[in-house]
N, C-alpha and C positions, 0 to 999 in steps of 0.2 A: 237324235237330231242335233244336239249341242256339239257333238264331235265333228260333224260335217261342216258346221258353220265356224268353228274355230280355225284361226290361221295356224299353219304348220309350226311356226315359231312358238306361238302361244302354247300349243300342245307339248312341244318338246320342253319348253321352259317349265310348264306346270309339272310334268313328269320328273324332271331333274330336281326341281324344288321339293317335290314330295319325297323322292329318294334321299336327297341330302339332308332333309329336315327330320325324317322319321326313322332312319336306320342309323344305328350307332356302331362304331367299329368294335368288333369283338376281339380284344387282345388275347383272351384265353384261346379262342379258336386259332388265332394266328400262330400261337406257340405250338400247336399240335401238328402232327404230320401222319401220313399213311392211314392205317386203320384207326388210330386214335381220333383223327379228324372225322373219318366216316362214322365211327361209333358215336361221336359227339352229336351228330345230326341225325342219328338213327331214329326211326319212328316218325320222322316228318315225311308226309306224303310227297310223291313225285310231282313236279320237279323239285327235288330236295333243296337245291340252292335258292330257288325263288321262294318257296314256301317257308323255309327257315327264316329268311329275312322278313317276310310278312308276318309270320307267327310270333317270332321273338323280338322283332324290331332291332336286329343286330346281325352282323356278318362281317366277312372280310371282302377283299376286292372282287372276287368272282361272284359273291352274293350281290353286291352292289351292281356290278356290270350286267349280270344275267337278269336281275329284277328290272333294271332300266331298259334292257333290250326287250323283255317280254311286255312291259307296259307300253313301250313304243309300238310294238307289233299290234297290241290290242287296240291302239288308237290309230292304226293305219299309217304309221311312220316307219320308213325303212331304217333299220339299225343293225349294226354288226357288233359282235363281241370281238375285242382286240386284246391281244396279250403280248407280253414282252417283259422288259425289266424297267424298274424305276427304284433303284436302291435295293433290288431283289426281285424275285418273280412278281409280276403284277398284271392286272387285267383292267381294261377300261373299254370305251365304246367309240364307234364311228357312226354318226347319225346324219340323215339327209334332211335338210331344211330348204324348201323352195328350189329343189334341183341341184343344190350344192352340198357336198359332204363336209363334215366338221368332226374333229375329235372332241370328246368330253371325258372327264374323269370324275364320276360322282363320289368315289372314295376320297379323293384328295380335296374335294370341296365339301365333304360332309360336315355338318354342324356350323357352316358359315352362312351368313346372310347373302342374298343375291348380289349385293354391292361388293362383296368380298370374293366372289367366284373368280378363280384364275384359270380354271380348266373347262370352261363352258364355251362350246362352239369356237374352237381354236384350230389353227392350221397344223399341218404336219411339222412345219418348221418351228412353230411355237412349242408344240408338244415335245419336240426333240431336245429341248433345253434340258429335260430331266427324265424323259421316257424314251426307251428304245423299243420300237415295234419289232416283234419276231415274225418275220414273213415266211420263213421256211416251213413252219409247222402248219400253215393254212392250206386247205384243199381248194380254197377259192381265193380269188383276187380281191383284196380290200381296196376300195376306191380311194383315190388321192384326195387330200383335203388341202386345197391350194391357198385358202384365205382364212384369216380370222374373221368372225362374223361382223364385228364393228367396221372392219376395213372393206367389207363387201357391200355395205349399205349405199 
């Protein structure tokens, strides 16, 4: 019942705050590649990326992004996994709030207080300052994010 009475913004904010406050960046995992990375998370039940983050409270960008996406889905919020580059290969999300889509990057806001968030509910243009969305790899169309949330109020 609580989920249905919460405003969509409040749900997204609570999920984002949970992920950014409880998951730490795993620098060791980030240094691994290929089978070494797969073996590192071996033994964690499917979906590995989400359960790894929840079990060990750490991960890299795809762990943050997939956990955020799955929590949004669990609370009835439309959310997409987005990938591209941001100083190297990177993953983040596109989320719907009250009929408008916004970009979020829980990895880059991890460990910050809400007042310090720079990547929460921002536009394509704002995200493009330091993130490049890879659109060719997607089998589906990612929705545009025309506004920063504060500018759309």
